[in-house]
C-alpha positions in Angstrom: -60.4 -37.5 14.9 -61.5 -38.0 18.5 -60.1 -35.7 21.2 -57.2 -36.8 23.3 -58.8 -38.0 26.6 -55.7 -37.0 28.5 -55.6 -33.6 27.0 -59.3 -33.0 27.7 -59.0 -34.1 31.3 -55.9 -31.7 31.8 -57.9 -28.9 30.3 -60.8 -29.7 32.6 -58.6 -29.6 35.6 -57.1 -26.3 34.5 -60.5 -24.7 34.2 -61.5 -26.1 37.6 -58.2 -24.6 39.0 -59.0 -21.3 37.4 -62.7 -21.3 38.8 -61.3 -21.9 42.2 -58.8 -19.1 41.9 -61.6 -16.7 40.8 -63.7 -17.8 43.8 -60.8 -17.1 46.1 -60.3 -13.6 44.5 -64.0 -12.8 45.1 -63.8 -14.1 48.6 -60.7 -11.9 49.3 -62.2 -8.8 47.7 -65.5 -9.1 49.7 -69.1 -8.5 48.6 -69.1 -4.8 49.3 -65.9 -4.0 47.5 -67.1 -6.3 44.7 -70.3 -4.4 44.3 -68.5 -1.0 44.5 -65.9 -2.1 41.9 -68.7 -3.4 39.6 -70.6 -0.2 39.9 -67.4 1.8 39.1 -66.8 -0.4 36.0 -70.4 0.2 34.9 -70.0 4.0 35.5 -66.7 3.9 33.5 -68.5 2.2 30.6 -71.3 5.0 30.7 -68.6 7.6 30.6 -66.9 6.0 27.7 -70.2 5.6 25.8 -72.5 8.4 26.7 -70.2 11.3 27.7 -71.9 13.7 25.2 -75.1 13.3 27.2 -73.5 14.0 30.6 -73.2 17.5 32.2 -69.7 19.1 32.3 -68.2 16.2 30.4 -70.3 17.2 27.4 -68.6 20.6 27.4 -65.2 19.0 27.1 -66.3 16.7 24.4 -67.7 19.5 22.4 -64.6 21.6 22.7 -62.4 18.7 21.5 -64.7 18.2 18.6 -64.6 21.9 17.7 -60.8 21.7 17.6 -60.9 18.5 15.4 -63.6 19.9 13.1 -61.6 23.3 12.7 -58.3 21.5 12.0 -59.7 19.3 9.3 -62.2 21.8 7.8 -61.8 21.5 4.0 -60.0 24.4 2.3 -62.3 25.9 -0.4 -62.0 28.4 -3.1 -64.9 30.9 -3.5 -68.0 28.9 -4.3 -69.4 30.1 -7.7 -72.8 28.4 -7.0 -73.9 30.5 -4.0 -74.1 34.2 -3.3 -75.3 36.1 -0.3 -77.2 39.4 -0.5 -77.5 41.1 2.9 -79.0 43.9 4.8 -76.2 45.7 6.7 -75.9 48.5 9.2 -75.3 50.8 6.3 -78.6 49.6 4.8 -80.3 50.6 8.0 -78.8 54.1 7.8 -79.9 54.6 4.3 -83.5 53.3 4.7 -84.0 54.3 8.4 -85.5 51.0 9.1 -84.1 48.1 11.2 -86.9 45.9 12.5 -88.6 45.1 10.4 -86.2 45.8 7.6 -87.2 47.9 4.6 -89.3 45.8 2.2 -89.2 48.2 -0.7 -85.5 47.6 -1.0 -86.2 43.9 -1.0 -88.9 44.1 -3.6 -86.7 46.1 -5.9 -83.7 43.7 -5.5 -85.9 40.6 -6.1 -87.3 42.1 -9.4 -83.7 42.9 -10.5 -82.3 39.5 -9.6 -85.2 37.7 -11.2 -84.4 39.5 -14.5 -80.7 38.5 -14.0 -81.6 34.7 -14.1 -80.9 33.6 -10.6 -81.2 29.8 -10.1 -83.1 30.0 -6.9 -83.6 32.6 -4.1 -84.0 32.1 -0.5 -85.2 34.8 1.9 -84.0 34.4 5.6 -86.3 37.3 6.8 -89.5 36.7 8.7 -92.5 38.8 7.4 -94.3 38.7 10.8 -95.4 42.4 11.1 -97.3 44.7 8.7 -95.6 47.4 6.7 -96.9 50.2 4.4 -94.8 48.8 1.5 -96.2 45.2 1.8 -98.3 45.5 -1.4 -95.1 46.3 -3.4 -93.3 43.2 -1.9 -96.3 40.9 -2.4 -96.5 42.0 -6.1 -92.8 41.3 -6.6 -93.1 37.9 -4.9 -96.1 36.8 -7.0 -94.5 37.8 -10.2 -91.2 36.0 -9.6 -90.1 33.7 -12.4 -87.2 32.4 -10.2 -88.2 29.8 -7.6 -88.2 31.8 -4.4 -88.4 30.5 -0.9 -89.7 32.7 2.0 -88.8 32.1 5.6 -91.2 30.4 8.0 -91.1 29.7 11.7 -93.5 28.5 14.3 -93.8 29.1 18.0 -93.5 25.3 18.6 -90.2 25.0 16.9 -88.7 28.5 17.3 -90.3 30.3 20.2 -87.2 32.7 20.6 -87.8 34.1 17.2 -91.5 34.5 16.9 -94.7 34.9 19.1 -98.1 33.4 18.5 -99.5 36.6 17.0 -96.5 37.0 14.8 -96.9 33.5 13.5 -100.6 34.2 12.7 -99.7 37.3 10.7 -96.8 35.4 8.9 -99.0 32.6 7.8 -101.6 35.1 6.4 -98.8 37.0 4.7 -97.3 33.7 3.1 -100.7 32.8 1.9 -100.8 36.0 -0.2 -97.1 35.8 -1.0 -97.1 32.2 -2.5 -99.4 32.6 -5.4 -96.8 32.1 -8.0 -93.3 30.6 -7.9 -92.9 31.6 -4.3 -93.1 28.9 -1.4 -92.5 28.7 2.3 -89.3 27.3 3.8 -88.1 26.5 7.2 -85.1 28.5 8.4 -84.9 26.6 11.7 -81.4 26.2 12.9 -80.5 23.9 15.9 -77.8 24.7 18.4 -76.3 22.3 20.9 -76.6 23.1 24.6 -73.7 25.4 24.6 -75.2 27.5 21.8 -72.9 26.3 19.0 -74.2 25.0 15.6 -72.6 21.7 14.8 -75.2 19.6 13.2 -78.1 19.7 10.8 -81.5 20.2 12.5 -84.2 17.7 12.7 -87.4 18.7 10.8 -90.5 18.4 12.9 -93.8 17.7 11.2 -95.7 20.7 10.1 -92.8 22.7 8.9 -92.2 23.4 5.2 -89.1 22.0 3.5 -85.7 23.1 5.1 -84.0 26.1 3.6 -81.1 24.3 1.9 -83.3 21.5 0.6 -85.8 23.9 -0.8 -83.2 26.0 -2.5 -81.6 23.0 -4.2 -85.0 21.7 -5.1 -87.0 19.1 -3.1 -87.0 16.7 -6.1 -83.2 16.9 -6.4 -81.8 13.4 -5.4 -79.1 15.2 -3.3 -81.9 17.0 -1.4 -83.6 13.7 -0.8 -80.4 12.3 0.5 -80.4 15.1 3.1 -84.1 14.8 4.0 -83.3 13.0 7.3 -79.7 13.8 7.7 -78.7 15.2 11.2 -75.0 14.7 10.9 -72.4 17.6 11.3 -72.4 20.7 9.2 -69.2 20.7 7.1 -67.9 24.3 7.4 -65.4 25.2 4.8 -62.4 27.5 5.3 -61.2 29.9 2.7 -57.8 29.2 1.0 -55.0 31.7 1.7 -53.5 33.1 -1.5 -51.0 35.6 -2.6 -51.5 38.2 -5.1 -50.2 35.8 -7.9 -52.9 33.4 -7.1 -50.6 30.6 -5.8 -51.9 28.8 -2.7 -49.7 30.1 0.2 -49.8 30.7 3.8 -50.8 34.4 3.7 -53.0 36.8 5.6 -55.1 37.4 2.4 -58.1 35.2 1.9 -60.9 35.1 -0.6 -64.2 34.4 1.3 -65.9 31.1 0.6 -69.1 32.9 -0.4 -69.6 36.2 -2.2 -71.6 38.7 -0.2 -73.2 41.9 -1.5 -75.3 44.8 0.2 -78.9 44.5 -0.9 -79.1 48.2 -1.6 -76.7 47.7 -4.5 -78.9 45.1 -6.1 -82.0 47.2 -5.6 -80.5 50.2 -7.5 -81.4 49.8 -11.2 -78.4 51.9 -12.3 -75.9 49.7 -10.3 -77.6 46.2 -10.3 -76.7 45.5 -13.8 -73.0 45.3 -12.8 -73.9 42.2 -10.6 -75.6 40.2 -13.3 -72.7 37.8 -13.8 -72.5 37.2 -10.0 -76.3 36.4 -9.8 -77.0 34.6 -13.0 -77.3 30.8 -12.5 -76.6 31.0 -8.7 -78.4 30.3 -5.5 -79.1 33.6 -3.9 -79.5 33.8 0.0 -81.0 37.0 1.3 -80.8 37.9 5.0 -79.4 40.2 7.6 -75.7 40.8 8.5 -75.9 42.8 11.7 -73.4 42.8 14.4 -75.9 42.1 17.2 -78.6 39.9 15.5 -78.7 36.4 14.1 -75.1 35.5 15.0 -74.1 32.0 15.9 -71.0 30.2 17.0 -69.7 27.3 15.1 -66.7 24.9 15.7 -64.7 27.0 13.2 -65.4 30.4 14.8 -65.3 29.1 18.3 -61.7 28.0 18.1 -60.7 31.4 16.6 -60.6 31.7 12.8 -56.9 32.6 12.0 -57.9 33.5 8.4 -61.0 35.6 8.7 -60.9 36.6 12.3 -64.6 35.7 12.8 -65.8 34.9 16.3 -69.4 34.3 15.1 -71.2 33.6 11.9 -74.5 35.0 10.6 -77.3 32.5 10.2 -77.4 33.2 6.5 -73.8 32.0 6.1 -74.5 28.9 8.0 -77.3 28.2 5.6 -74.8 28.8 2.8 -72.4 26.2 4.1 -75.2 23.8 4.5 -76.4 24.4 0.9 -72.9 23.8 -0.4 -72.6 20.6 1.6 -75.8 19.4 0.1 -74.9 20.3 -3.4 -71.5 18.5 -3.0 -73.2 15.5 -1.4 -70.9 15.5 1.6 -72.1 13.3 4.4 -69.1 12.2 6.7 -69.4 8.5 7.7 -71.0 8.0 11.0 -69.9 5.3 13.3 -72.6 2.9 14.3 -73.7 2.4 17.8 -72.3 -1.1 17.8 -68.8 0.3 17.0 -69.2 3.0 19.8 -70.2 0.3 22.3 -67.3 -1.9 21.2 -64.9 1.1 21.6 -66.3 1.9 25.1 -65.9 -1.7 26.1 -62.3 -1.9 24.8 -61.4 1.3 26.6 -62.7 0.1 29.9 -61.2 -3.4 29.5 -57.8 -1.8 28.6 -57.9 0.2 31.9 -58.8 -2.9 33.9 -56.1 -5.1 32.3 -53.4 -2.4 32.7 -54.4 -2.1 36.4 -54.0 -5.9 36.7 -50.8 -6.1 34.7 -47.8 -7.4 36.5 -45.3 -6.1 34.0 -42.4 -4.0 35.0 -42.8 -0.3 35.7 -41.2 0.9 32.4 -43.6 -1.5 30.5 -46.6 -0.1 32.4 -45.3 3.4 31.7 -45.2 2.6 27.9 -48.7 1.1 28.0 -50.0 4.3 29.7 -48.4 6.5 27.2 -49.4 4.4 24.2 -53.0 4.3 25.4 -53.2 8.1 26.0 -51.7 8.7 22.6 -54.4 6.4 21.1 -57.2 8.2 22.9 -55.9 11.5 21.7 -54.9 10.5 18.2 -57.7 8.1 17.1 -60.5 10.8 17.0 -58.3 13.1 15.0 -57.4 10.3 12.6 -61.1 9.5 12.2 -61.9 13.1 11.5 -59.2 13.3 9.0 -60.5 10.3 7.1 -64.1 11.7 6.7 -65.4 9.7 9.7 -67.1 12.3 11.8 -66.5 12.3 15.6 -69.5 14.3 16.6 -71.1 12.3 19.5 -67.8 10.2 19.7 -66.8 10.0 23.3 -63.2 10.8 23.0 -62.9 12.6 26.3 -65.2 10.0 27.8 -62.8 7.3 26.7 -60.0 8.9 28.8 -62.4 9.2 31.8 -63.7 5.7 31.5 -60.2 4.3 31.2 -59.1 6.3 34.3 -62.0 5.2 36.3 -61.7 1.6 35.3 -57.9 1.6 36.0 -58.3 3.2 39.4 -61.2 1.0 40.6 -59.6 -2.2 39.5 -56.3 -1.0 40.9 -58.0 -0.4 44.3 -59.5 -3.8 44.1 -56.2 -5.4 43.2 -54.5 -3.7 46.1 -57.0 -5.0 48.5 -56.5 -8.5 47.2 -52.7 -8.0 47.1 -52.7 -6.8 50.7 -54.7 -9.7 51.9 -52.5 -12.1 50.0 -49.4 -10.4 51.3 -50.7 -10.5 54.8 -51.7 -14.2 54.4 -48.3 -15.1 53.0 -46.3 -12.9 55.5 -48.0 -14.8 58.3 -47.3 -18.2 56.9 -44.2 -18.1 54.7 -41.9 -17.0 57.5 -42.5 -20.4 59.1 -41.7 -22.4 56.1 -39.4 -20.5 53.9 -36.1 -18.6 54.4 -36.3 -14.8 54.6 -34.7 -14.2 51.2 -37.3 -16.5 49.5 -40.2 -15.1 51.5 -39.2 -11.5 50.6 -39.2 -12.4 46.8 -42.6 -13.9 47.1 -44.0 -11.0 48.9 -42.7 -8.8 46.2 -44.1 -11.0 43.5 -46.8 -13.4 45.0 -47.1 -15.1 41.6 -43.7 -16.8 42.3 -45.6 -19.0 44.9 -47.6 -21.3 42.7 -50.7 -22.2 44.6 -51.5 -25.0 42.1 -49.5 -28.1 41.4 -46.6 -27.9 39.1 -43.8 -30.2 38.1 -40.4 -29.0 39.3 -36.9 -30.6 39.7 -36.0 -30.3 43.4 -33.5 -31.5 46.0 -35.5 -33.5 48.5 -34.1 -34.1 52.1 -35.7 -36.4 54.8 -34.4 -36.9 58.3 -35.3 -39.2 61.2 -34.4 -39.4 64.9 -33.3 -42.9 65.7 -35.2 -44.5 68.6 -37.2 -41.5 69.5 -40.5 -43.4 69.5 -39.1 -45.9 72.0 -37.7 -43.1 74.0 -41.1 -41.2 74.2 -42.5 -44.2 76.1 -39.8 -44.0 78.7 -40.2 -40.3 79.8 -43.0 -38.0 80.8 -45.2 -36.5 78.1 -44.0 -32.9 79.1 -40.4 -33.9 78.6 -41.3 -35.6 75.3 -42.9 -32.2 74.0 -39.9 -30.2 75.3 -37.3 -32.5 73.6 -39.3 -32.7 70.4 -39.8 -29.0 70.1 -36.2 -28.3 70.8 -35.0 -30.9 68.3 -37.4 -29.7 65.5 -36.5 -26.0 66.2 -32.8 -26.9 65.6 -33.4 -28.7 62.3 -35.9 -26.2 61.1 -33.4 -23.5 61.7 -30.8 -25.3 59.6 -33.2 -25.7 56.7 -34.1 -22.0 56.7 -30.5 -21.0 57.2 -29.5 -22.8 54.1 -32.4 -21.4 52.0 -34.6 -24.5 52.0 -38.4 -24.9 52.1 -39.6 -26.6 55.2 -42.2 -29.0 54.0 -43.5 -30.6 57.1 -42.8 -32.4 60.4 -43.9 -36.0 60.7 -43.4 -36.8 64.4 -39.7 -36.4 64.8 -39.0 -36.5 61.1 -38.2 -33.3 59.1 -39.0 -33.1 55.3 -37.5 -30.2 53.4 -36.6 -29.4 49.7 -34.7 -26.9 47.6 -35.7 -25.6 44.2 -39.3 -24.5 44.9 -41.1 -22.1 45.1 -38.1 -20.2 43.8 -35.0 -22.0 42.4 -31.4 -20.8 42.6 -28.3 -22.1 40.8 -26.7 -23.2 44.1 -29.7 -25.1 45.4 -27.8 -28.4 45.3 -24.8 -27.1 47.3 -27.0 -25.6 49.9 -29.2 -28.7 50.3 -26.1 -30.8 50.7 -24.5 -28.5 53.3 -27.9 -28.5 55.1 -28.2 -32.3 55.0 -24.8 -32.5 56.8 -25.6 -29.6 59.2 -28.8 -31.3 60.2 -26.9 -34.4 61.2 -24.5 -32.3 63.1 -27.4 -30.5 64.8 -28.8 -33.8 65.8 -25.5 -34.8 67.3 -25.4 -31.5 69.3 -28.9 -32.3 70.5 -27.9 -35.7 71.7 -24.9 -34.2 73.6 -27.0 -31.5 75.3 -30.0 -33.7 76.4 -31.1 -32.9 79.9 -29.9 -35.2 82.8 -32.0 -38.2 83.4 -33.1 -38.5 79.7 -32.2 -42.0 78.3 -29.6 -41.9 75.4 -31.0 -40.4 72.3 -30.1 -42.0 68.9 -28.5 -40.2 66.0 -30.1 -38.3 63.2 -30.2 -40.0 59.8 -30.6 -38.1 56.6 -31.5 -39.0 53.0 -31.1 -36.7 50.0 -32.1 -37.2 46.4 -32.6 -35.0 43.2 -35.5 -35.4 40.8 -38.9 -34.3 39.7 -41.7 -33.8 42.0 -45.1 -32.2 42.1 -45.0 -29.2 44.3 -47.8 -26.7 45.2 -50.5 -25.8 47.7 -52.5 -29.0 48.5 -53.9 -27.8 51.7 -57.0 -26.0 50.4 -57.8 -22.4 50.0 -57.8 -21.4 53.6 -54.1 -22.0 54.4 -50.8 -22.6 52.8 -49.8 -26.3 52.8 -47.0 -25.9 50.4 -45.7 -29.4 49.9 -44.1 -31.8 47.4 -44.7 -35.4 46.5 -43.5 -37.9 43.9 -41.0 -40.6 43.3 -38.0 -38.4 44.1 -39.5 -37.7 47.6 -40.0 -41.4 48.1 -36.5 -42.1 47.0 -35.1 -39.5 49.6 -37.3 -41.1 52.3 -35.9 -44.6 51.4 -32.3 -43.4 51.5 -32.9 -42.0 55.0 -34.2 -45.4 56.0 -31.3 -47.2 54.3 -28.9 -45.5 56.7 -29.9 -47.9 59.5 -29.0 -51.0 57.4 -25.8 -49.5 55.9 -24.7 -48.0 59.3 -24.3 -44.6 57.7 -25.5 -41.2 58.8 -26.3 -39.2 55.7 -26.9 -40.8 52.3 -26.9 -38.8 49.0 -27.9 -40.3 45.6 -25.6 -39.8 42.6 -28.2 -37.7 40.9 -28.0 -35.2 43.9 -24.3 -35.5 44.6 -23.3 -34.6 41.0 -25.4 -31.4 41.1 -24.1 -30.0 44.4 -20.7 -28.9 43.0 -19.0 -30.3 46.1 -16.2 -32.8 46.2 -16.6 -34.0 49.7 -18.5 -37.3 49.0 -17.2 -40.8 49.4 -18.9 -43.6 47.3 -20.9 -46.0 49.3 -21.7 -48.6 46.5 -24.8 -49.4 44.5 -27.9 -50.6 46.4 -31.5 -51.5 45.5 -33.8 -49.7 47.9 -36.7 -51.5 49.4 -39.7 -51.4 47.0 -37.5 -50.2 44.1 -36.2 -52.2 41.1 -33.8 -49.6 39.8 -30.5 -49.5 41.7 -29.2 -46.2 43.2 -25.5 -45.2 43.5 -25.1 -43.7 46.9 -22.6 -41.4 48.5 -21.8 -40.1 52.0 -20.5 -36.5 52.8 -17.0 -36.6 54.6 -16.1 -33.0 54.6 -13.3 -33.7 57.1 -11.4 -36.1 54.7 -8.5 -34.8 52.7 -9.1 -34.5 49.0 -6.5 -37.1 48.0 -8.1 -39.6 50.4 -11.5 -39.1 48.8 -10.0 -39.4 45.4 -8.0 -42.6 46.3 -11.0 -44.2 48.0 -13.3 -43.5 45.1 -10.7 -44.9 42.6 -10.6 -48.3 44.6 -14.4 -48.6 44.7 -14.5 -47.9 40.9 -11.8 -50.5 40.3 -13.8 -53.1 42.3 -16.9 -52.3 40.3 -14.8 -52.8 37.2 -13.8 -56.3 38.3 -10.4 -55.7 39.8 -10.2 -58.4 42.5 -7.0 -56.8 44.0 -8.8 -53.6 44.7 -10.7 -55.2 47.6 -7.4 -56.0 49.4 -6.2 -52.4 48.9 -9.5 -51.0 50.0 -9.5 -53.0 53.3 -6.0 -51.9 54.1 -6.9 -48.3 53.3 -10.0 -48.0 55.6 -7.9 -49.3 58.5 -6.5 -45.8 58.8 -9.8 -44.4 59.8 -10.3 -46.8 62.7 -13.7 -48.0 63.8 -15.8 -46.6 60.8 -18.8 -49.0 60.9 -20.1 -47.5 57.6 -16.9 -48.4 55.7 -16.8 -51.9 57.3 -20.5 -52.3 56.2 -19.4 -51.2 52.7 -16.6 -53.7 52.4 -18.9 -56.6 53.5 -21.3 -55.5 50.8 -18.7 -55.3 48.1 -17.5 -58.8 48.9 -21.1 -60.0 48.2 -21.3 -58.2 44.8 -19.3 -58.6 41.6 -18.8 -56.2 38.7 -21.1 -53.3 39.3 -23.8 -55.4 40.9 -26.3 -53.9 43.2 -26.7 -54.8 46.8 -30.3 -55.5 47.6 -31.3 -54.2 51.1 -32.6 -57.0 53.2 -30.4 -59.6 51.6 -28.1 -61.9 53.5 
């Protein structure tokens, strides 16, 4: 089906109007402010998308993430797949060695655990210095039946833990230690800029398999799934239980991972008691010292209410990562496209909120709702296994705020210019009450054409053109300014919109740009007052000025197109259409009908006033449709207006006797030329016929 040509044309005009409005807004804002606003919007977008990469803001983002990660850390019972065997400060006291730790104890513990049937063993200790008991440990490592993984680090990837000379010794040592089921493994952990472990580390080339992957087995499908994983570490929190074993909120908690001092596993008389805890499990061996290899995590950073931990040893971090790998838990990561869309929506929401013209309470609800969204959405995502590491939650708020403030500032500049422009022009054309409403809400002044029902009033000063040729130009200007000032004051006094002056004619209307319920009454009263102002002007004319004619007024009600048709640089708020033409022709008809103020039935019925007398039905020049006309006579008694109207209606209905009674009635008002004219016209027309102006 073909498109409607009229609809397409209307849409094209609408788009053109929108384009002109945008051009005007850009012009009002100015190039400098436009560039500044654009830069702030871009900065807002950067904040909403890349806040994790920005100084200071990154600290806030990481703190918020730590809170979310701690709140939604999964509750876990003690993991029966992993056990930690650790050197402690008590081990140091017993062995007399701290750095490097005693290797005899390690060799004996390894031999005992190998016999117990451990599933795999990982050693988070760097052998970077020679010791007298190295042969004993090397022998134990080369005779291990259990897959054993020995820590490795390089200067390039972990310069804080090892020097070049130490790395050289470590590589020589590992060459001797990995003759059997032992192999090297990377123990490299990676912290964020604030020293907190939140994510799995990347694995640079040249390093052996990562600790957790090596322990689980590099051929394990789950290990392969984590080969390139760099998402968040899922730290578990221990369940709180009562003595009966029921899950409860209590101060007692079973640690997520079992942990035993290494000296117990090295003692052949005691080690056997731990066979059940070692058999079939992944054993992680490392240090648990108060001042070494301690890390902050999201869980410990926020203050662990269960364990009281404020830091976590590196060995336990590895244990959490191994458990995560064995469970195959990889929180869903939001794509870059989604993150960009979220940033754009946040910035757009701030801009649209700033541009909103809604009431204050609605704006307040929008602000509260959006703030709640920025706070709640990241928590909801984290709770639903969608990780928020690198999600700009704090950046959303900053981006929104910057977008809101920059667009608000631009809107205020445009608004102030619009108000200044309106304030300088509206006062000349609109009453103060209407101008005040428009200044409060400029959108009420439609600067584009729109169809409205209005009361149109036209006036004209009889014989002024002829008069202007008989007196000096200076006097013409003085008289005309005085006359127009008087009539303009009447229009504004009665709340009308002053459309234009055409020579000595005044054009005004009621019902736009703002309509009121009593527009009709005020328009009618203004029409009569304009006639009376014209009479006062005639009486007060300076001496020597020839007689001035009376003011004639026409008033009609109907549809018109109203709006700013004067261009972008000034307000030429005007109206045009058939209703305006009808009012103009009514004003002209006063001359032929010897009346002063003519009001159409359409207008008279909407005024709410009862002070009109009917003046017959006429066909205006250039019009085919007749118009019923009325003239205001506020000084007539109500019963006289009623009786007069009844007689005119009776004549229209075909009552021949009504004309005699009407002639007798009008005699009481003396020399009323308008009524005499009416009687003459009625004598020429029959039942409801229209008198055509210009007919004999």
